[in-house]
C-alpha positions in Angstrom: 10.5 0.9 -17.9 7.5 0.7 -16.3 5.8 3.5 -14.4 5.7 1.5 -11.3 9.4 0.7 -11.4 9.6 2.0 -7.9 7.8 -0.8 -6.3 9.3 -3.4 -4.5 8.4 -6.7 -2.8 11.0 -8.3 -0.8 10.4 -11.1 2.1 10.5 -9.5 5.5 9.0 -6.3 4.2 5.4 -6.0 4.7 5.6 -9.7 4.4 6.4 -9.5 0.9 4.0 -7.7 -0.6 4.4 -4.4 -2.8 5.9 -1.4 -1.3 7.0 1.9 -2.3 10.8 1.0 -3.0 13.1 2.3 0.1 10.1 3.3 2.3 8.5 0.3 3.7 4.9 2.5 2.8 2.5 -0.2 1.3 1.2 -0.1 -2.3 -2.2 -0.9 -0.1 -2.1 2.5 1.6 -2.4 4.6 -1.5 -4.8 2.6 -2.9 -7.0 2.6 0.5 -6.5 6.5 0.5 -7.1 6.7 -3.3 -10.4 4.8 -3.4 -11.4 7.3 -0.6 -11.4 10.1 -2.8 -7.8 11.4 -2.6 -6.1 12.6 -5.3 -2.4 12.7 -6.4 -1.9 15.7 -5.1 -3.8 15.1 -2.1 -1.6 12.1 -1.3 1.5 13.9 -1.8 0.4 16.4 0.9 -0.7 13.5 3.4 2.6 11.3 2.5 4.9 13.8 2.3 7.7 11.2 2.2 6.5 10.1 -1.3 7.0 11.9 -4.6 4.0 12.4 -7.1 6.1 10.0 -9.3 5.9 7.1 -6.4 2.3 7.7 -6.0 1.8 7.3 -9.5 3.7 3.9 -9.4 1.9 2.6 -6.8 -1.6 3.4 -8.4 0.0 2.1 -11.8 1.1 -1.1 -10.1 -2.4 -1.5 -8.7 -4.0 -1.3 -12.2 -1.4 -3.3 -13.7 -1.6 -6.1 -10.8 -5.0 -5.7 -8.8 -5.1 -9.1 -7.3 -1.6 -8.8 -5.9 -2.8 -5.8 -3.8 -6.2 -6.9 -3.2 -4.6 -9.7 -1.8 -2.4 -7.8 1.0 -5.4 -5.3 1.6 -8.0 -8.5 2.6 -4.9 -9.9 4.5 -4.3 -6.8 6.4 -7.8 -6.7 7.1 -8.0 -10.3 8.0 -5.2 -9.8 10.6 -6.7 -6.6 11.8 -10.3 -8.5 12.6 -8.2 -11.1 14.5 -6.4 -8.8 16.8 -9.6 -6.6 17.4 -11.3 -10.2 18.3 -9.0 -10.8 21.1 -9.6 -10.2 24.8 -8.2 -6.8 26.4 -5.0 -8.2 28.7 -6.0 -8.0 32.2 
């Protein structure tokens, strides 16, 4: 069984992009923290609802399928930019 067995992609949850199964925590979140220098133990402390195994699984999934996670990161960044460009409601 691959180390990323705890990762799921379900239509209607996070746009169908990969999440830690049963948590709705996107793999992109783990990857983003890790890119900023957070180690596995620090991630476990920052996200106490996740196990070390789940964090390793998310990073393993990214190592195996970086394109899928990078697509989610780009989609999320684009959505944020679009929302931030809207005028504030009066």
